C-alpha positions as CSV (number, residue, x, y, z in Angstrom):
1,M,-91.9,94.8,-19.3
2,R,-88.7,93.0,-20.3
3,I,-88.5,90.2,-17.3
4,A,-85.3,87.7,-16.5
5,V,-85.5,85.3,-14.7
6,I,-82.7,83.9,-13.0
7,G,-83.2,80.3,-12.5
8,A,-85.3,77.2,-13.6
9,G,-86.4,75.3,-11.1
10,P,-90.5,75.3,-10.0
11,A,-90.6,78.9,-9.3
12,G,-88.6,80.2,-12.5
13,I,-90.5,78.0,-15.2
14,S,-93.7,77.8,-13.1
15,L,-93.4,82.3,-13.3
16,G,-93.0,81.6,-17.2
17,Y,-95.3,79.7,-17.3
18,F,-97.9,82.6,-15.8
19,L,-96.6,84.9,-17.6
20,K,-96.8,83.3,-20.9
21,G,-99.2,85.0,-23.6
22,T,-99.0,88.8,-21.4
23,K,-97.9,91.5,-22.5
24,N,-94.7,90.5,-20.5
25,E,-91.8,89.0,-22.4
26,V,-89.8,87.1,-19.7
27,T,-86.4,85.2,-20.5
28,I,-85.6,82.2,-17.9
29,Y,-81.1,81.6,-17.5
30,E,-80.3,78.6,-16.3
31,G,-77.3,76.9,-15.2
32,L,-77.7,73.8,-16.1
33,D,-78.3,72.1,-19.8
34,T,-81.4,70.4,-17.7
35,L,-84.3,71.0,-15.0
36,G,-84.4,69.6,-12.1
37,K,-81.0,68.8,-10.9
38,K,-81.1,69.8,-7.3
39,P,-82.3,66.5,-5.5
40,C,-85.0,66.0,-3.5
41,A,-87.8,63.5,-3.0
42,W,-90.3,65.0,-6.3
43,G,-93.7,64.4,-3.7
44,V,-96.3,67.7,-4.7
45,L,-99.3,67.8,-2.3
46,K,-102.7,68.3,-3.0
47,G,-103.9,71.7,-4.6
48,I,-101.0,72.0,-7.1
49,E,-104.0,71.1,-9.6
50,N,-105.5,74.3,-9.0
51,Y,-102.3,76.2,-10.5
52,V,-101.0,73.9,-12.8
53,T,-101.7,71.8,-15.2
54,I,-99.6,68.0,-14.0
55,P,-98.6,66.0,-17.1
56,K,-99.6,62.5,-17.0
57,E,-96.5,61.3,-18.0
58,S,-94.6,63.2,-15.4
59,I,-97.0,61.1,-12.4
60,I,-94.7,59.3,-10.7
61,S,-97.8,57.9,-8.3
62,E,-100.1,59.1,-7.0
63,I,-99.6,59.8,-2.4
64,K,-103.1,58.5,-1.1
65,G,-101.3,57.7,2.7
66,F,-98.7,58.3,4.9
67,K,-97.0,56.5,7.6
68,I,-95.6,59.0,10.4
69,F,-92.3,57.6,12.3
70,Y,-90.7,58.7,15.6
71,D,-87.4,57.6,16.3
72,N,-88.2,54.8,14.0
73,K,-91.3,53.7,15.0
74,L,-94.5,53.7,13.4
75,I,-96.8,56.5,15.2
76,Y,-98.9,56.8,12.9
77,D,-100.3,54.8,9.4
78,I,-103.0,57.9,7.7
79,R,-104.8,56.1,4.2
80,G,-107.6,56.7,2.3
81,R,-109.6,56.9,-1.2
82,E,-108.8,60.5,-1.7
83,N,-105.4,61.7,-3.4
84,L,-103.4,63.7,-1.4
85,G,-100.9,64.1,-3.7
86,Y,-98.1,63.5,-6.4
87,I,-94.6,62.1,-7.1
88,V,-94.1,63.6,-9.9
89,D,-90.5,63.4,-12.2
90,K,-89.3,66.4,-11.7
91,P,-87.1,66.8,-14.6
92,L,-89.6,65.7,-16.7
93,F,-92.3,68.5,-15.0
94,L,-90.5,71.2,-15.1
95,E,-89.3,70.5,-19.2
96,K,-92.8,69.7,-19.7
97,L,-93.9,72.9,-18.4
98,S,-91.6,74.8,-19.6
99,E,-92.5,74.5,-23.7
100,G,-93.1,77.6,-25.4
101,L,-91.3,79.6,-22.9
102,D,-88.0,81.5,-23.5
103,L,-85.7,79.5,-21.3
104,K,-81.9,79.6,-21.7
105,R,-79.8,76.6,-20.6
106,N,-76.3,76.7,-20.1
107,S,-76.1,80.9,-19.1
108,K,-74.2,81.0,-15.8
109,V,-75.4,84.8,-14.8
110,Q,-74.2,87.7,-13.2
111,I,-76.5,90.5,-12.3
112,E,-75.1,94.7,-13.5
113,G,-78.2,96.6,-12.3
114,N,-80.7,95.6,-14.8
115,K,-78.3,94.1,-17.1
116,I,-76.9,91.0,-16.9
117,K,-74.1,89.0,-18.4
118,V,-74.3,85.7,-19.2
119,N,-71.0,83.0,-19.2
120,G,-69.1,86.3,-18.7
121,K,-70.7,88.2,-22.1
122,N,-73.0,91.3,-21.6
123,E,-76.6,90.4,-22.8
124,G,-76.2,94.5,-24.0
125,E,-80.7,94.5,-23.5
126,E,-81.7,95.9,-20.1
127,F,-84.1,94.3,-18.5
128,D,-87.3,96.1,-16.6
129,K,-87.0,93.4,-14.0
130,I,-84.9,90.7,-12.6
131,V,-86.7,87.4,-11.1
132,L,-84.4,85.6,-8.5
133,A,-85.5,81.8,-8.6
134,N,-81.9,80.5,-7.6
135,G,-83.0,78.6,-5.1
136,H,-80.1,77.9,-2.2
137,Y,-77.6,79.1,-4.1
138,S,-78.3,82.6,-3.2
139,L,-79.1,81.7,0.1
140,S,-76.1,81.9,3.6
141,K,-75.1,78.5,4.5
142,D,-76.9,79.9,7.9
143,L,-80.3,79.9,6.5
144,T,-80.2,76.2,5.3
145,I,-80.2,72.8,5.9
146,P,-78.0,70.1,4.9
147,A,-79.7,67.4,3.1
148,I,-78.8,64.0,1.8
149,Q,-80.7,61.2,0.0
150,F,-79.6,57.8,-1.3
151,I,-81.5,55.8,-4.6
152,T,-81.9,52.4,-4.2
153,D,-84.2,49.5,-6.2
154,H,-86.0,48.8,-2.3
155,E,-90.0,49.1,-3.7
156,I,-92.2,50.3,-1.0
157,D,-95.9,51.0,-1.2
158,N,-96.3,53.6,-4.1
159,E,-99.0,55.5,-2.8
160,T,-97.7,55.6,0.3
161,V,-95.1,58.5,1.5
162,E,-92.8,57.7,4.8
163,M,-92.0,60.1,7.1
164,Y,-89.6,59.6,10.1
165,F,-88.5,62.4,13.3
166,Y,-86.3,61.7,15.7
167,S,-85.7,63.2,19.2
168,D,-82.2,64.0,18.7
169,L,-82.6,65.4,15.8
170,L,-84.1,69.0,14.7
171,G,-85.2,67.7,11.1
172,Y,-86.7,64.9,9.1
173,G,-86.6,62.2,7.2
174,W,-88.6,60.4,4.4
175,V,-89.1,57.2,2.5
176,F,-90.8,58.6,-1.3
177,P,-91.5,56.1,-4.1
178,E,-89.3,56.5,-7.3
179,R,-90.2,54.8,-10.4
180,E,-87.9,51.9,-9.9
181,G,-87.5,51.8,-6.2
182,S,-87.5,54.6,-3.3
183,K,-86.0,57.1,-2.3
184,I,-84.9,57.4,1.6
185,G,-83.5,60.6,2.8
186,I,-82.7,62.5,5.6
187,G,-81.8,66.6,6.5
188,G,-81.8,69.1,9.3
189,Y,-79.9,70.8,12.3
190,A,-77.0,68.4,12.1
191,N,-73.7,68.2,10.5
192,V,-73.5,65.5,7.7
193,D,-71.5,62.6,8.9
194,F,-74.3,62.7,11.8
195,L,-77.6,62.7,9.2
196,K,-75.3,59.1,7.2
197,E,-75.6,57.1,10.3
198,K,-79.1,58.0,10.8
199,L,-79.6,57.5,7.2
200,K,-78.0,54.0,7.4
201,T,-80.6,53.0,9.9
202,L,-83.2,53.4,6.7
203,V,-82.1,52.5,3.9
204,K,-83.0,49.4,2.7
205,G,-81.8,47.7,-1.0
206,N,-79.5,48.1,-3.2
207,T,-78.4,51.8,-3.9
208,R,-77.9,53.5,-7.5
209,A,-77.1,56.9,-6.2
210,F,-76.1,59.3,-3.6
211,Q,-77.0,62.7,-3.6
212,G,-76.9,65.9,-1.4
213,A,-77.9,69.6,-1.5
214,R,-78.7,72.3,0.8
215,V,-82.6,73.5,2.0
216,S,-83.9,77.0,3.3
217,D,-85.5,76.3,6.9
218,F,-85.6,79.7,7.9
219,G,-89.6,80.3,6.6
220,V,-89.7,83.4,3.9
221,L,-87.4,86.0,4.5
222,E,-89.0,89.3,5.1
223,E,-86.3,91.6,3.5
224,R,-86.8,89.9,0.3
225,L,-90.2,90.2,-0.4
226,N,-89.7,93.3,-2.5
227,G,-90.7,92.2,-5.9
228,N,-87.3,90.5,-6.8
229,Y,-87.1,87.0,-5.2
230,I,-89.7,83.5,-5.8
231,G,-89.2,80.3,-4.3
232,E,-86.3,78.6,-2.1
233,A,-84.6,82.2,-2.5
234,L,-86.9,83.8,-0.9
235,G,-88.1,81.3,2.0
236,T,-90.8,79.4,0.5
237,V,-90.1,76.3,1.8
238,Y,-92.5,74.0,4.7
239,A,-89.9,74.2,7.7
240,I,-91.0,71.0,9.3
241,T,-91.4,68.8,6.1
242,G,-89.0,70.4,3.6
243,E,-91.9,70.7,1.3
244,G,-91.1,73.3,-1.7
245,I,-92.0,72.5,-4.8
246,R,-95.9,73.5,-4.6
247,P,-95.3,76.4,-2.2
248,S,-93.1,77.9,-5.0
249,I,-95.5,77.6,-7.7
250,I,-98.1,79.0,-5.3
251,T,-95.7,82.5,-4.8
252,S,-94.7,82.4,-8.7
253,K,-98.8,82.7,-9.0
254,I,-98.8,85.2,-6.6
255,F,-96.0,87.4,-7.7
256,A,-97.8,87.1,-11.4
257,E,-100.9,88.0,-10.7
258,S,-99.4,91.2,-8.6
259,L,-97.3,92.1,-11.7
260,L,-100.4,92.0,-13.7
261,E,-102.9,93.2,-11.7
262,E,-100.2,96.2,-10.9
263,K,-100.6,95.5,-7.4
264,D,-98.0,95.4,-4.7
265,F,-96.4,91.6,-4.1
266,K,-95.6,92.2,-0.7
267,K,-99.1,93.4,1.0
268,E,-100.3,90.5,-2.1
269,F,-97.9,87.7,-0.6
270,K,-98.6,88.6,3.4
271,K,-102.3,87.9,3.0
272,S,-102.2,84.4,1.4
273,K,-102.4,81.5,3.4
274,L,-99.2,80.2,2.3
275,Y,-97.5,82.8,3.6
276,W,-98.9,82.7,7.4
277,T,-98.4,78.4,7.6
278,L,-94.9,78.7,6.2
279,Q,-94.1,81.1,9.1
280,K,-95.9,79.2,11.4
281,H,-93.5,76.4,10.5
282,A,-91.0,78.6,10.5
283,E,-91.4,79.6,13.9
284,I,-91.9,76.7,15.7
285,I,-89.1,75.0,14.8
286,Q,-87.3,78.8,15.9
287,Y,-88.6,77.8,18.8
288,V,-87.8,74.1,19.5
289,K,-83.6,75.6,18.4
290,R,-84.1,78.7,21.5
291,S,-84.9,76.0,24.3
292,N,-83.1,73.3,22.4
293,N,-86.5,70.9,23.6
294,I,-87.0,68.8,20.6
295,K,-89.4,66.8,22.9
296,A,-91.4,69.6,22.4
297,L,-92.4,68.3,18.4
298,E,-92.7,64.9,20.4
299,K,-95.8,65.3,22.1
300,V,-97.1,66.8,19.2
301,L,-96.8,64.3,16.7
302,M,-97.2,61.9,20.1
303,K,-101.0,63.2,20.9
304,S,-101.9,65.1,18.2
305,D,-105.1,63.6,16.1
306,P,-103.5,61.8,13.1
307,D,-105.9,64.0,10.8
308,M,-104.4,67.1,12.4
309,V,-100.9,66.5,11.8
310,L,-101.3,65.8,8.4
311,K,-103.3,69.4,8.3
312,F,-100.3,70.4,9.9
313,A,-97.9,68.6,7.5
314,M,-99.9,70.1,4.3
315,G,-100.5,73.4,5.1
316,D,-103.5,73.4,5.6
317,F,-104.5,74.5,9.1
318,D,-105.7,77.4,10.8
319,K,-105.1,79.2,14.3
320,I,-107.3,76.8,15.7
321,D,-105.9,73.9,14.7
322,L,-102.7,75.7,15.7
323,L,-104.0,75.6,19.5
324,K,-105.7,72.5,19.4
325,M,-102.2,71.0,18.4
326,F,-99.2,72.8,19.7
327,G,-101.3,75.4,22.8
328,R,-100.3,79.1,23.0
329,M,-96.1,78.8,22.5
330,I,-96.1,79.4,18.7
331,F,-98.7,82.9,19.7
332,G,-96.4,84.6,22.0
């Protein structure tokens, strides 16, 4: 089968990685000259090792602790000896995963049936399948939220990440270690000016760069479970924490296995724990939006067991865990 993948982010590259050496011929088209340019904190939580090899040279640090703040006050400091995940150099990580793949850079694509145009020119050959892995670019604004971040020289414990939640913002802030400092950002259901004001309270050190992007925040889009979308274009981002790299890679693994085993992707994906946990994150965000009650999240964060909060953030929870944290509000 000849497959065109549009977009060389974590979803697109990992799909090529999983299908490399199989009977499928995959070509990945990327509109930019380099990989991993979309701004993000570059955090990848544990479990990713079950799907791809993380090149050692792409690991900036191992995550062994989480600090969770509410209105800039520390409420949890969770730390152990166990590795909880990684901060990776995302561009380098994707470059290493792309080795041996048919990757065409600087290729802006238009789809015409089962053919594509690249930079305005017909490719000529037909594809058996065209898969969209172009992230938030394929989504309307009402399905995404703005996110901004500064890269600064402020040094933090490189084994600890910080997450920030607020009584007046449905969203989240973060401080993640970087090779020479930290990434300090915020995203949520607010305009960019409001986010910039919030971010001023977090930023420390000298600013080296300012970045912005939009992030999917509505959970998995059911109408896109048709075998033509993967990754953030499908909505595979944890709505409460913004984690997207790991879910995108897992989605591509399910997609690849469905293709190789000639199974229905929609059925296989909806059976996965990933789908269920992504949707529960999204349902909680939608509940808070409908009820206009951000304090509902506050109560959960303030009163739940710290280890339970961590499990929820990592998508490693079940129905019993949700009942303990949120009661029956998300099972209605």
